N, C-alpha and C positions, 0 to 999 in steps of 0.2 A: 838241377835247378827247375824252377817253376816253368811250365810250358805257356807259350803265347798261342792263342787260337784266334784266327780271323773268322768271325761269324759269316757263314755262307749258306746256312740252312741245313748243313750236313755235319761238318766237323764238330760244331758245338754240341750237337745232339749225340754224336758218337761218344763224346766225352761224358755226357750225362749217363749214358747207358753203362759205360765202364765204371762210373762212380757208384752206381746203384749196386754193383756186384760186391762192393766191399762190406756192406752192412752185415751180411750173414757169414762172413769169413770165419771158418773154424767152428761154426755152431754145431755141426753134425758130430764133430769129434767129442764134444763134451756132454751131449744129450744122455748117453747111457750112464755116464758117471754121475750126473746130476740126479737121474732117476733113482739110482742105487742109494745115493745120499738121502734123498727125500723119503724113500721107503724105510730106510734104517732109522731115521729120526722119528718117523711116524710110529714105528714099532717099539723102539728102545729109548726114545726121549732123551733125557739128560745124559745118559751114558754114551749115546751115539754122538751127541754134541761134544762131549768131553773128548772122546777118542779122535774125532775129526780135528778138534782144536789142537791137540798134541801133534797130530800128523801134519797138518798144514801150517800151523803157526809156531810150532816149536815147543810151546809150553802152555798149559792151561792154567787159568787163575784158580786160586783155592775155592772161590765161590763165583758163580756165574754173575750174580748181581753185585754192583758196586754199592757199598753202604754210604750213608750220608756223611759219615766222618771221613771216609776215603775221598769223597767228592770235594769236601772242603779243603783237604790237604792238597789235592791235585790243583785246585783253582789257585791256591796260595803260591804255587810254583810258577804261575803264568805271569808274563810281563804285564805291568799295570797299563801301559799305553795300549797294548793289544786288547785288554779288557775294555778300555774306553772306546776303542774302535768298534769292537763287537756291539757295545751298547748303542752307539750312534747308528750303526747299520741296522740293528734290530728295530730301532725307532722308525727309521725310514721305511723298512719293510712292513712294519705294523701299520703305519700311516697309509701306505698305499693299499694294503689288503683290507683295511677297515671299510673302504668304499665298496667292496664286493659283497658285503654281508647282506643277505636277503632276509625278509621277515615273513613269518606265517601270515596268511591273509584269508579273508572270507568275504563272500559277496552274497547278497540276498536279492530275491526277485519279488515282485508284487504278489505272486500266487503263494508265497510262503516258502518257496524252495531256497535252500541254503547250500552253497558249495564253497570249497576252499582248498587250500594247500597248507599242510603242516611241514615246517622245515626244522630239523634239529641235527646236531652234530653226531657223527659216528661214535659209538660207545668207546672203542679202543683202537688206536692206530699204531702200527709198527713202523719205525723209521730205521732204515739200514744206512749206516755210515761207514764207508771204506776206511781202512787204516793204512799204515805204511806211507809210501810216497804219494798215494792218491787220497790222503786224508784232507778233506775239505771242510773246515768249520762253517764256511759260508753256506754249504748245503744243509747243515743242521738248521740254521736260521730260516732258510727258504722253505723247508719242509714243515718244521714244527710251528712256526708262527701262524701260518694260515690255518693249520689244524686247531690251534688253540682258539683263534678267533671264530672258527666255525662252531665251537662249543663241544669239541671232543672231550670226553670225560677223563681219558687217560692216554698219554703218549709214551710208548715204550721204545727206547732206542737200543739198537745193538751195534757194536763196533768190535772188530777183532782186536785181540791183545797184541802187543808187540812181542818180540822174542823173549823178553823177560817176564811175560805174563801180565804186564801192566797196561793200562789204557793211555791214550794220548791226552795229556792235560788240556791242550787247546780245544779238542773236540768236546771234552767234558764241560769246559767253561762255556762254550757256545750252547751246549744243551741246557744248562741251567738258566742262562739268560733267555733262551727261547721258550722256556716253560716245559721242558721234558720232565716227566714224572719219575721214570725208572730207567736205569741204564744197565745193560747186560753186556758182558765181554764175550762175544762170539761173533764169528764172521762166516762168509762164504754161503754156499747153498744150504749148509746145515742150519745157519741162523734164520734163513728165510723159511725153511721147513718148520723150525721150532716155533716161529711166530704164527705160521699158518695153522698148525695143528695143536699147538700148546704142549707143554711138558709139565712135569711136576714143579719145576722152578719158573718156567716162562709162561706167562698167560697168553692164551689164544687171542689174536687180534682180528679186526674186521677188514683192515686194509693195510697193505705194505707199500711204502714209498721209499724213494732214495736211490742213489746211483750205486753201481757196482760193476765188477768185471763180468766176463761172459758167463761164468758159473752162476753168479747172482742173477743176472738177467734171464738166464735159461730157467732157473728155479722159479722166478716170479712168473714167467710165461707158463710153466707147467702147473703152477698152483693157482692160476687165475680161475676163479669159479669156486675154489675152496675159500679164497679171500678175494677181495678186490685189490687191484694194483694201480699205480699211477700210469705207467706206460712202459713199453719195451723200447728203451732208448738205444739208439745206434751211436756210432762215432760222432764226435763234435764237429760242427761246421760253421763257417762264416762266409757270407757273401757280401761284397762291397760294391755299391754302385757309385762311380766317381766320374765327374766331368773334368774339364781342363783346369778348373780352379783348385782342384784337390792338391794337397801336399803329399808328394811321394814318400816322404819320411813317415808321415802318419799312416799311410796306406800299408807300407811294408811292415811297420810295427804291429798294426792291427791284424794283418794276415798271419803273422807269426804267433800272435797271442792265442790263436786257436790251434795252430799247427803243433805247438808244444805239448798239447794234451795227450796226443796219441799218434802213432805212425799211420793210423787209419783216418785221422782227422782230415777234413777237407777245407781248403781256403781258396776262395775264388774272387777275382776282381773283374767287374764288368765296367767298361769305359767306352766312350765314343771318341776318345782322343788317343790315337795310336802311339804318339811319343811318350805318353805316360807309362806304357808297358816297360820300356827300357829303363826309364827313370826308377821305377819301382824295383825292377830286378837288381839294379845297381845298389839300391838301398838295402835290399834283402841280404846281399852278400856282405855289405859293410856292417849291418846291425847284428846279423846272425853270429858273426865271429865272436861277439862279446857275451853270448847267452849260454847259460849252463846246460840247456837241453838242445844244443845245436844239432846233434845227430838225429834226434827225433824230428825236429823241425825240418831238417833237410830231406829226410825220407818222406815226410808227409807232403811237403810242397812238390817234390819230384813226382810222386806217384798219384796224388789226389788233389793237387793244386793246379790252378790255371788262371791266366789273364786273358779274358775274352774281349776282343775288340769288336764292338757292335757298330752298326751303321749310324745309329742315333740313339738318343736316350729312350725313345719309345720302345725300341727293340730291347734295350737293356731292362726296362721295366717288365716287358712281356716275358723275357727270359727269367727274370727273378721270380715272377709268379709261377713259372713252369717248374723251377727248382724247389720252390717252397722251403727256404732255408730255415735253420734253427735261429741263427742270428743274421740280421740284415742291417748293414750300415749304409747310410745315404750321405756321401761326402760330396755334396754339390753346392753350387752357389746359392740356390734357394731350395733347401731340402724339404721345407714344409709343403711345397707344391706337389710333392709326390706321395704324401702319406695316404691320400684318398685313392690312389691307384695301386698301392701295394697290398694285395688281398691275401697273399699266402706267405706268412712268415711267423715264426714263433715270437720274436721280439724285434722291434725296429728302433734303430739308433740314428737320430737325425742330427746332421751337422758334423763339423770337424772336431768338435770338443765334446762329443758324446760317444767315446770309444766303448767297445763291447765289455771290457773289464769293469767299467763303471756299473754296468748292469749285473755282472757276475757277483759283485760284492756289496754294493753300497746304495745305489739310487733308490731302490724300493720295489720295482716290478720283479716278478719271480724269475729266477734263472733256470728253473726246471722246465724245459721247452721241448716241443716235438722235433724230432730229427728225421733224416732220411726221406724228406718230402712229405711227411705226415702232417705238416702244418696246413696242408690243404683241408684237413678235416679234424685235427686235434688242436687243442688250446693249451696254453701254459698252465702249470699247476696253480691253483687258486683256492680261495675259501670254498668255492663250489665243489672242489675235489673231495672235501671232507664232510659233506652233508648228505643226508638222505631226505627224500621228499615223499610225502603221502598225501593223496587227495582225499577229500571227504564230501559226502553228498547227504542231504536231508530233503526228502519230499513229503509233503502232506498227502493225505488220502485223495483229496480233490485234484492235486497236481499230478499224481500218478495216474488217476483215472483219465485225466485229459490226454495223457501221452500213451495210454495203454495200447491203443490200436496200432500206433506206429511201432512200439517196441515189439509187440507180437508179430507184426508183419516182418520186421527185420529177422527175428528168431526163426520164423517158419521158412523164410527165404533161404536161410543158411542151413535148414534141416535140423535145427536144434529145438526139438519139440518140448524138452524139459524146461528150456529157457522160457519158451512161450507159456508153458503151463504155470511157471512161477508168477507170471502176471495175471493169467486167466483166473486162477483160484481166488485171487483177492477180490474179484468183481463178478464171480460166477459167470464167466464168459465160456461159451461152449466151443 
């Protein structure tokens, strides 16, 4: 069962240190295997992808890419209400992310100097989507829609085939609604490598985004630099700040909503009201018994969950900023008063009726969030994640002449005489 920790300046930080150790669990064991897969795909392309698909997924599809006719047939198999829900969620996500779009800009000065920044979408983006029990159509929407809004010319999606060599229809439907251009049936580190290097069938991309298991995450890490990636995501996590007005039923339900993701997931409750701890524990036992992923939830809460009783709400806020969680719920009487104090969090959910799953699926903000404390310096996936920026400068002869002495001085101070000479030759400076 979940542990109760009374904050005393030591025990809560001991818990944090133990929590940090989980993120890299097992990573060393897969590194050599992933390196071998990447090198094989780089050398042998489609054949290597085919062989690994048979090995890991049981059966390879006849063709890597799904045709338009196959896509239409797959979508026709989906529940109509599910399609309607996808479209509603897609609209919310699009409406939110539209506000992030930046424009190319230019400024001019009185001396004729012009400077600016050009913004445009990446040429081609690769979206990795897990299959099997970890198949999340919501992630397709969250990754593809911002890329489309950014102006990316082509979005390539890869997803592993099921045991019969066919794709998951729900994922395919989400891809089409989100604006994915091409879909390939391949998964694992081999799919990441194929996207990074390109094969005869699979085009090379500029950036790879999307969740995956430790093999996928390790492949993305190794291939960063060959391509850009979104982030190295760790296990999922939720932190809830609650005062005595919070409903223990809601708190227990929300803690378990993250615990069911993974045995390594972390669910933490911070409160200044000690009786709430026992109330939540009682609710956890009651509600957990009815859930399909009970065993996973139980392991997650026992090993990486905690209810931390703080001296006051100020300490709870400070501790939340220290943890920098992926998801942060504020279940307090006046949640809005805390938003300006919570500096380190991937996404903040305010009030008793803004549970984390609302953000996972439907509200609009992106659910691809920094984990493992990286919210201190990383941001959620956004339109910015799919653009590149170039600056440009135009100087007139007179404007450069006016600044020549300063530029030369900088160059010569740094010992870069060729830099200085580039300015001097234009004005016959000795």
